[in-house]
C-alpha positions in Angstrom: -7.8 1.7 -13.8 -6.7 5.0 -12.4 -5.2 5.9 -9.1 -7.3 5.6 -5.7 -9.0 9.1 -5.0 -9.7 10.4 -1.4 -13.4 9.4 -1.7 -12.4 5.7 -2.2 -9.9 5.8 0.6 -12.4 7.4 2.9 -15.0 4.8 2.0 -12.6 2.0 2.8 -11.6 3.6 6.0 -15.3 3.9 7.1 -15.7 -0.1 6.4 -12.6 -0.8 8.4 -13.7 1.4 11.3 -17.0 -0.6 11.6 -14.8 -3.8 11.8 -13.2 -2.4 15.0 -9.8 -1.4 13.4 -8.2 1.9 13.4 -7.1 2.7 9.8 -5.5 5.9 8.6 -5.1 7.0 5.1 -2.3 9.3 4.0 -1.3 11.0 0.6 2.3 11.2 -0.1 4.2 12.3 -3.2 7.6 10.8 -4.6 8.7 7.3 -5.0 5.8 5.2 -3.6 7.6 2.5 -1.9 10.1 4.8 -0.3 7.7 7.1 1.1 5.5 4.4 2.4 8.4 2.7 4.1 9.6 5.7 5.5 6.0 6.9 7.1 5.7 3.0 8.4 9.0 3.2 10.3 8.5 6.9 11.5 5.1 6.0 13.0 5.8 2.4 14.1 2.8 0.9 12.1 1.7 -2.8 12.5 0.1 -3.3 9.2 0.3 -1.8 5.4 -2.4 -2.8 2.9 -1.5 -2.3 -0.7 -2.5 -3.3 -4.2 -0.7 -5.2 -6.8 -1.0 -4.4 -10.5 0.3 -8.0 -11.2 3.2 -6.7 -13.7 5.2 -9.5 -15.7 8.3 -10.7 -14.1 10.3 -9.1 -16.8 8.5 -5.6 -16.1 8.5 -6.0 -12.4 12.3 -6.6 -12.6 13.1 -3.8 -14.7 10.6 -1.4 -13.2 10.7 -2.7 -9.7 7.7 -3.4 -7.6 6.4 -1.5 -4.7 4.4 -4.4 -3.2 7.7 -6.5 -3.5 9.9 -3.6 -1.9 7.0 -3.1 0.8 7.0 -6.8 1.8 10.7 -6.8 2.2 11.7 -3.4 3.7 8.6 -2.0 5.5 9.5 -4.1 8.9 5.7 -4.7 9.6 3.2 -7.0 8.1 1.9 -6.2 4.5 -1.5 -7.4 3.0 -1.4 -7.2 -0.7 -4.6 -7.3 -2.7 -4.1 -8.6 -6.2 -5.8 -6.7 -8.9 -8.1 -8.1 -11.7 -6.8 -8.8 -15.0 
């Protein structure tokens, strides 16, 4: 499965808007967890929604886990959606 596209993020944002939420989608480059955490802190966000690829424990320890870092360091609530597989 590839990276999310702008059209997918736009579609999800429309769904959230109809649910009375105020979503914002942002594209950044660099280390994913670091970029997200900095953005969260700079913009004082309440919630981050992220996915998890479900790496094995060994791969997760060796490579790190974006979702794990978000949960521990973002300073706000984090909703992790688990991928299929």
